[in-house]
C-alpha positions as CSV (number, residue, x, y, z in Angstrom):
1,M,-21.2,52.4,60.8
2,N,-24.3,52.1,62.9
3,A,-25.3,55.0,65.1
4,P,-22.9,55.1,68.1
5,F,-24.1,54.1,71.5
6,F,-21.5,56.3,73.2
7,S,-20.1,59.6,72.0
8,I,-17.0,60.2,74.1
9,V,-16.3,63.9,74.2
10,I,-12.7,64.9,75.1
11,P,-12.0,68.6,75.5
12,I,-8.3,69.4,75.0
13,Y,-6.1,72.4,75.9
14,N,-2.3,71.9,75.9
15,R,-2.5,68.1,76.7
16,A,-0.1,66.7,74.1
17,W,1.5,64.8,77.0
18,S,-1.7,62.9,78.0
19,L,-4.0,62.9,75.0
20,R,-2.9,59.5,73.6
21,R,-3.6,57.8,76.9
22,A,-7.1,59.3,77.1
23,V,-8.0,58.4,73.5
24,L,-6.6,54.9,73.8
25,S,-8.8,54.3,76.9
26,A,-11.8,55.6,74.9
27,V,-11.1,53.2,72.1
28,T,-10.6,50.2,74.3
29,F,-13.7,51.1,76.4
30,A,-15.8,50.1,73.4
31,N,-14.3,46.6,73.9
32,G,-15.6,45.5,70.5
33,Q,-19.1,45.4,71.7
34,V,-20.8,48.6,70.8
35,P,-20.1,51.4,68.2
36,I,-18.6,54.5,69.7
37,E,-17.7,57.9,68.4
38,V,-14.8,59.8,69.8
39,V,-15.2,63.6,69.6
40,L,-11.9,65.6,70.2
41,V,-12.3,69.3,70.7
42,D,-9.1,71.3,70.7
43,D,-9.7,74.5,72.6
44,G,-7.0,76.7,71.0
45,S,-4.0,74.7,72.3
46,E,-0.5,76.1,71.9
47,D,1.3,72.8,71.9
48,D,1.0,69.8,69.6
49,S,-2.4,68.6,70.9
50,L,-4.3,69.4,67.7
51,A,-1.8,67.7,65.4
52,I,-1.9,64.6,67.7
53,A,-5.7,64.7,67.7
54,R,-5.8,64.8,63.9
55,S,-3.7,61.6,63.7
56,F,-6.3,59.4,65.3
57,P,-9.0,59.1,62.5
58,S,-6.5,57.5,60.1
59,D,-5.1,55.3,62.8
60,Y,-8.5,53.7,63.4
61,A,-10.0,54.0,59.9
62,R,-10.3,50.2,59.5
63,N,-12.3,49.7,62.7
64,P,-16.0,49.6,61.9
65,L,-17.0,50.2,65.5
66,I,-15.1,53.4,66.0
67,S,-15.4,56.9,64.4
68,F,-13.7,60.1,65.1
69,Q,-14.4,63.8,64.9
70,V,-11.7,66.4,65.4
71,I,-12.9,70.0,66.0
72,A,-10.7,73.0,66.6
73,H,-11.5,76.3,68.4
74,T,-9.3,79.1,66.9
75,I,-9.1,80.6,70.4
76,N,-9.2,79.3,73.9
77,R,-12.9,79.5,75.0
78,G,-12.8,77.4,78.1
79,V,-13.5,73.7,79.0
80,C,-17.3,74.2,79.1
81,A,-17.4,75.7,75.7
82,A,-15.3,72.9,74.3
83,K,-17.6,70.3,75.9
84,N,-20.6,72.0,74.4
85,T,-19.1,72.1,71.0
86,G,-18.4,68.4,71.2
87,A,-21.8,67.5,72.4
88,L,-23.6,69.5,69.8
89,A,-21.5,67.8,67.0
90,S,-22.0,64.3,68.5
91,H,-24.3,61.6,67.2
92,G,-24.4,59.0,70.1
93,D,-27.2,58.0,72.3
94,W,-25.2,58.7,75.4
95,I,-22.4,61.4,75.9
96,V,-19.4,60.5,78.0
97,F,-17.4,63.6,79.1
98,L,-13.8,62.5,79.5
99,D,-11.0,64.9,80.5
100,S,-7.9,64.7,78.3
101,D,-5.7,63.8,81.3
102,D,-7.9,61.0,82.5
103,E,-8.8,57.5,81.2
104,L,-11.8,55.2,81.1
105,I,-11.5,51.8,82.7
106,E,-11.9,49.0,80.2
107,E,-12.8,46.3,82.7
108,C,-16.2,48.0,83.6
109,A,-17.3,48.8,80.0
110,S,-19.7,45.9,79.7
111,E,-21.3,46.7,83.0
112,V,-21.7,50.4,82.1
113,F,-23.3,49.5,78.9
114,R,-25.8,47.2,80.7
115,I,-26.6,49.9,83.3
116,L,-27.3,52.5,80.6
117,H,-29.2,50.1,78.4
118,D,-31.5,49.3,81.4
119,S,-31.5,52.8,82.8
120,G,-35.2,53.7,82.3
121,T,-36.1,57.4,82.2
122,L,-33.2,59.0,84.0
123,P,-31.0,60.7,81.4
124,L,-28.2,61.7,83.9
125,Q,-25.9,59.0,85.3
126,F,-22.8,59.3,87.4
127,F,-20.1,56.7,87.8
128,G,-17.3,56.5,90.3
129,S,-13.7,57.5,89.7
130,V,-10.4,56.3,91.2
131,G,-7.1,58.1,91.5
132,E,-4.0,57.1,89.7
133,H,-2.4,55.5,92.8
134,E,-5.6,53.7,94.0
135,P,-6.1,50.1,93.3
136,Y,-9.1,49.1,91.1
137,A,-11.2,46.0,91.3
138,L,-14.5,45.5,89.4
139,S,-17.4,45.3,91.9
140,I,-21.1,44.9,92.0
141,N,-22.8,48.2,91.2
142,R,-25.0,49.9,93.8
143,A,-27.2,52.6,92.3
144,E,-29.1,55.3,94.1
145,T,-31.5,57.9,92.7
146,R,-30.8,61.4,94.0
147,D,-33.0,64.4,93.7
148,L,-31.9,68.0,93.7
149,N,-31.7,68.3,97.5
150,T,-30.0,64.9,98.0
151,L,-27.3,65.8,95.4
152,L,-26.7,69.2,97.1
153,I,-26.3,67.5,100.5
154,K,-24.5,64.3,99.6
155,G,-23.0,65.1,96.2
156,T,-21.9,62.2,94.0
157,D,-19.7,60.4,96.5
158,G,-16.5,62.0,95.3
159,E,-15.2,62.7,91.8
160,A,-17.6,61.3,89.3
161,L,-17.8,60.5,85.6
162,P,-21.0,62.1,84.0
163,V,-22.8,60.2,81.3
164,I,-25.8,62.0,79.8
165,K,-28.5,61.3,77.2
166,R,-27.5,63.4,74.2
167,E,-31.1,64.4,73.3
168,V,-31.4,65.8,76.8
169,F,-28.0,67.4,77.3
170,V,-28.2,69.5,74.1
171,R,-31.3,71.2,75.5
172,Y,-29.4,72.4,78.6
173,L,-25.6,72.6,77.9
174,Y,-22.9,73.9,80.3
175,D,-22.7,77.5,81.4
176,E,-19.7,78.6,79.3
177,D,-18.8,81.5,81.6
178,M,-18.5,79.0,84.5
179,P,-15.7,76.6,83.7
180,G,-15.5,73.8,86.3
181,Y,-19.0,74.4,87.6
182,E,-20.9,71.9,85.5
183,S,-23.2,71.1,88.3
184,L,-25.3,74.1,87.3
185,C,-26.3,72.1,84.2
186,Y,-26.7,68.9,86.1
187,L,-29.0,70.3,88.7
188,R,-31.3,71.7,86.0
189,I,-31.6,68.3,84.5
190,V,-32.1,66.7,87.9
191,K,-34.9,69.2,88.7
192,D,-36.7,68.6,85.5
193,Y,-36.3,64.8,85.4
194,S,-36.8,64.2,89.1
195,G,-33.4,62.9,89.8
196,A,-30.1,61.5,88.6
197,M,-28.6,58.0,89.2
198,V,-25.4,57.8,91.2
199,N,-23.6,54.5,90.5
200,S,-20.9,53.1,92.7
201,L,-19.3,51.3,89.8
202,T,-16.0,52.9,89.0
203,A,-15.5,53.8,85.3
204,R,-12.8,56.5,85.3
205,R,-9.2,56.9,86.5
206,Y,-8.1,60.5,87.2
207,Y,-4.7,61.9,87.5
208,T,-3.7,64.7,89.9
209,G,0.1,64.9,89.5
210,H,0.0,68.1,87.6
211,E,-1.2,71.6,88.5
212,D,-3.2,72.7,85.5
213,R,-6.2,70.5,86.6
214,L,-9.1,72.5,87.8
215,S,-9.7,70.2,90.7
216,S,-6.1,70.2,91.9
217,K,-5.3,72.0,95.1
218,S,-3.7,74.9,93.4
219,G,-6.5,74.9,90.8
220,M,-9.0,75.2,93.6
221,T,-7.1,78.0,95.2
222,R,-7.1,80.0,91.8
223,R,-10.8,79.4,91.3
224,H,-12.4,80.6,94.6
225,R,-13.9,83.7,93.1
226,A,-15.4,81.8,90.2
227,L,-16.7,79.1,92.6
228,A,-18.4,81.8,94.6
229,K,-20.1,83.1,91.5
230,G,-21.2,79.6,90.7
231,H,-22.5,78.9,94.2
232,W,-24.5,82.2,94.1
233,R,-26.0,81.4,90.7
234,L,-27.1,78.0,92.0
235,L,-28.7,79.6,95.0
236,T,-30.6,82.2,92.9
237,E,-31.9,79.5,90.5
238,H,-32.9,76.8,93.0
239,W,-33.5,78.4,96.4
240,A,-37.3,77.9,96.2
241,S,-36.8,74.2,95.6
242,M,-34.1,73.6,98.3
243,S,-34.7,72.1,101.7
244,P,-33.4,74.0,104.7
245,L,-30.4,71.7,105.0
246,A,-29.5,72.0,101.3
247,L,-30.0,75.8,101.5
248,A,-27.7,76.0,104.6
249,K,-25.1,73.8,102.9
250,Q,-25.1,75.8,99.7
251,G,-25.0,79.1,101.5
252,S,-22.0,78.0,103.5
253,R,-20.2,77.0,100.3
254,Y,-20.9,80.5,98.9
255,V,-19.6,82.2,102.0
256,K,-16.5,80.1,102.3
257,A,-15.6,80.6,98.6
258,S,-16.2,84.3,98.9
259,I,-13.9,84.6,101.9
260,L,-11.2,82.5,100.3
261,S,-11.3,84.6,97.2
262,Y,-9.8,87.5,99.1
263,I,-7.1,85.4,100.7
264,K,-3.9,85.0,98.8
């Protein structure tokens, strides 16, 4: 097999109910056009997730465009640690981080490949996401380069799928003590590479009908103290590079999360 263009890293923790859907979407995303690698990292699951993950390599052994790695943490270390493990073990040119309860959208695969192939020097790309009950239609991509301050003010226009050059990501990695606050890593990359590309093209479908998702309403309620810690870390790292508006917005996020962390 040629070196993969995509390494699709899927962290897993007790997701036996959704893992097959996520992996099938990763496989169909290749669309028979480019070689891909699927890296499954089980983060100490207590259900059948690891056994299901280990069944995939043999299922696709005859497909020359798809390879699998299955890695198991003996204890639960958190989603950021699982993503780091998968990224460090990967071999692709680009890393796609896909949650094990989500799926990639096959219809946009060719356009995502084209965008990344022509992306120039920016190693961090964001693509749009759509909820499970929202309609999807392939549309013309609109891309915008956003620097650190613009990202802090405008964000990524909602939930986004991160796609990152592997050679760059492995020099930064996610903060493993800050699960769900991957933006710390992204902003370091943005600062050093003078921006990230935010694409309007939708490439991921996410599911919110369960409560163990970090971005669900109950998940956010449980995470206010951790969010406050992340907001503060971001402020202490980047305050000297932040515009007054970005500083005010980030400061307000920290204050809000700090207050909510004391409200049951």
